[in-house]
N, C-alpha and C positions, 0 to 999 in steps of 0.2 A: 704354280702360282708363287710369286715372291712375297713372303710374309715380312721380311725385314731387309729392306733394300738400303743402298747407300743414302738415299734421300731420307729414309726414316732416321738413320744415324745423324744426319745433318740437322733434321728437325729437332731431335733431342738436344743437340749441341746448341742450337739457337735458343731453345727454352732455358738452358743453363746460362747462356749469355744474358737472356732477359732477367733471370733471377739475380745475376750479378749486377745488372743495371739498376734494378729496384733497390738492392742492398746498397749500391754506391750512392744513390740519392740521399739515403739517410745516414750513410757513413760520413758524408760531407759535413753534417751538423757537428761532428766531433772536432772539426778543424784539423783532422789528421794528427792529433796529439800523440797517438800511440799506434804501434803496429797492429794491423788487423789482417789475419791470414784467411778469414772466411771468404772474402772476395777473391783472393788469390786461388784458393782451392776450387771455388765455383768456376772460375775462368779456366783453370787447369783441366777440370773434368770436361768442360765444353770443348777445349782444344783436343783432348784425347778422343772424344767421339767424332770430332771434326776430322781428325787424322784417320780414324777408322773408315769414315765415309769416303774420304779421298782414296784410301787404299783399296776399298771394295770397288770403287768406280774405275780406278786405274787397272786393277787386275782384270776387270771385265772387258776393258778396251785394249789391254796389252800395250798401253802407252800412257804418257802423261795426260791427265784429264784436263785439257784446255781447248775443247772443240766447240763450245758454245758459251753463251753469256753466263749460264749457271756455273759451269765448270771453271771458267776464268775468274768469276767473282769469288767462288769458294776457295780457289787457290790463293788469291790475294789475301782474303780474310785469314786463311790458315797461317800465312806468313806473318801477318800482323799479330795474330794471337801468340804465336811462338816468340816473336820479338818482344812482345809485352811481358810475357812470363819471364824471359831471360833478363830484361832490364829491371823488372820488379825485385829481383834478388839483390840488386845494388842499392845501398842505403839511400843514395840521393834520388833514386827513381822508384822507391818502394810503393808509392801510391799511383803508379801509372795505370794499374789495372782498373782503378776506379774511373779513369777517363777512357780507357780502351773498351770497356764493356759496353757502353752505349753505342759506340761505333760498330762493334761486332754485331750487336743485336739489330741495329737499324738496317745495316747493309745485308745482314743475314735474312731478315724478313723479306727484303727485296729479292734476294737470290732464290727464295723458296717459291716464288711465283712459277707455276708449271710452264707458262708460255716461254720462259727463258731456257727450257730444257727440252727442245724438240728431239725426235728420234734422229740418231746419227745417220748421216748420208756420206757420200763420197767427199764432200767438202765441209769445212767448218761452217756452223750456222749461228749467227749472232742477231736474230730478229726477236721481236716481242718485247723489247725493252720499254717502250712507251706505255703499253698496257700494264706491264708489271710495275712500272714506276707509279702509275695512277693508283693501282690497288694497294701497293705497299705503303705509300705515303698516307693514304686515307686511313688505312688500318692503324698505322702508327700514330696518326693524329688522335684517333679515338683512344688509343692506349695512353697517350700523354694527357688527354683530358681526364681520363679515369684516374690516373695517378694524382693529377692536380686536385680532383674532387676528394680523394682520400686525404691528401695533405691539408686541404681546406677544412675538412671535418675534424682532423686532428688539431688544427689551429683553433677552431671554435671550442673544442673540448678543453684545450689547455687554457684558453682565455677565460672560460667559465670557472675553471679551477682556481685561477689567479684571483678572481673576484670573490669567490665563495669560500674556497679552502686553500689558502695560500701555502700552507705547509705541504699539503698533498701535491700541489703543483711543483714545489721545489724538489720533492722527492720523486717526481714522476720520471719514467723512462722516455717520455716523449721529448722531442726536440723543443727548443725555446720557441716562443711565438714569433720572434723576429726571424728565426731560421725557417720556420714553417711558412711564414708569409713570403719570404724570398723564394723558397722552393715552389710554392704554388704559382707565384707570378712567372717564374722561369718556365715551369712546365706548361702553363697556358700559352706562353709565347712560343715555345717549341711546337706545341700542337697546332697553333694558329699558322705558323710557317709551313708545317707539313700539310695542313688542310689546303692552304693556298696552292702549294705545288701540285697536290693531287687534283684539285679542280682545274688548274691550267692544263695538266697532262690529259685529263678527261676531255677537255674541250678540243685538244689537238688530235684525239683519236678519230679514225674514220667512222662515220655513222651511215646507216641506211638512208637512202634518198627520201626526203620528205620529213625526216625526224629531226626536230630542232633540239639542240643541247639545252638551251635555257628555258624551254617549255616543259622539260621533263620533271616529274614530281620529285624524284630523288635529288636532282640538281638544285631545284628551288629550295628544298629542305636543307641541303648542304650550304647553299648561299645564305639562308637565314641563320644557320648555325655559325657561319663565318662572321656575320654581322653581330651576333650576340657576343661572341668572344672578343671581337674587335672593340665593341662598345665597353665591355668589362675592363679590358686592358687600358684603353685610353682614359676612361673615367677614373681608374685607380691611380695611374701613373701621372696624369697631367691635370686632373680636375679635383683631386683631393677626396675621392670616395674612400670611406673608411675601410680598413682591412677586414673588419667583420662583415660589412655589407658586400665587399668583394668576394669573400669566402662563401657567403650564402649564395651569391649569384652563381659561382662556379659549381657548387653542389647541385643547385636546382637545374642549371643548364645541362649537366651530365645526366641527371635523372630523366629529364625530358628527352635527351638523346637516346637513352636506353629504351624508354617507353614507346618512342615513335619510329625507331630504326626499322623494325620489321615491317611496319605498316607502309612506310614510304617506299621501301624496297619492293613490296608486293605490287604497288600501283605505278611502278616506273617502267615504261616500255624499253628504255635503253638498257636497263639492268636485268631484263628478262631474255636478252639475246642468247642464242645457243652458241657454244664454243665452236671454233673451226675444227675441221677433221684432224689436223695435226695436233691441236690441243687435246682432243679426245684421246688420241693415241698415246700422248705423253702421260695423261692422267691414268689411263689403264695400265701403262707400263710401270709407273712409279707408285700409284696408290690404288691397287686393284680392288680393295675393299670399298673404296668410295666411288668407283667408276660408274655405278648404277644410279646415283642420285646426288652426286656431289659436284655437278657441273658448275654450281655457283662458286665453288672453291677455286675454280680455274681463273675466273675473272676477278676474284677477291671481293665479291659482292654478297 
């Protein structure tokens, strides 16, 4: 049994890319006024694990690992990561890692979908992209909404300090309320776009005969979530909703998302489908410890 495969290495690399992404969001508040090597070393550690993952896969195949969508995507990401690290050593491009990290993390989550990595056959296999796109974008939308809720909570805490204890607010390590409002708005916008792409991709997926996409519990819940975040963005940007009310709305919306996610998933027929035979083989080969009860990880649900 393989306890530490190339995919485990790549998973750790993506987690480091995610850490660099979170750090980058709050690095932007400094206006890049000084060098910051934390982000660089997080990205470098991720690229090192990424390199190990590709090396292990290449040695197992005795060839360059570009035989399916997973391998092709990880190869391109690896090249992007190396280029970013090299350019970041130049003074004029020292902050490129802060912009490369979100790209590496976003595409890395997409690449991790097991359906992109079917068992090797006599010919290259590049199927399963649509299902993986649906799962990856929905998961990343939830992540963006979560970060937005954190930034919104920080905004409300900082605003309260400005009203009650001005000195403590000035000495606080939190970003300014203007920066936090901007970060919250942009994260919600990114999450909204990702959720839209995920819903469209899900609609394009093949379904069992007689099962309607828009009558599914989880789809209706996601559509309601889409409307809630759309209303929050439009009201704040175009109709003058205050930043505090906007922040409260984002925190409450994400709390509702967390509280109802499992319940809607349980009563969703479309999200209880069993994976195909090829997907089961892929999961057993790459994640043997999850093969017995982790079928939901295959579909990203």
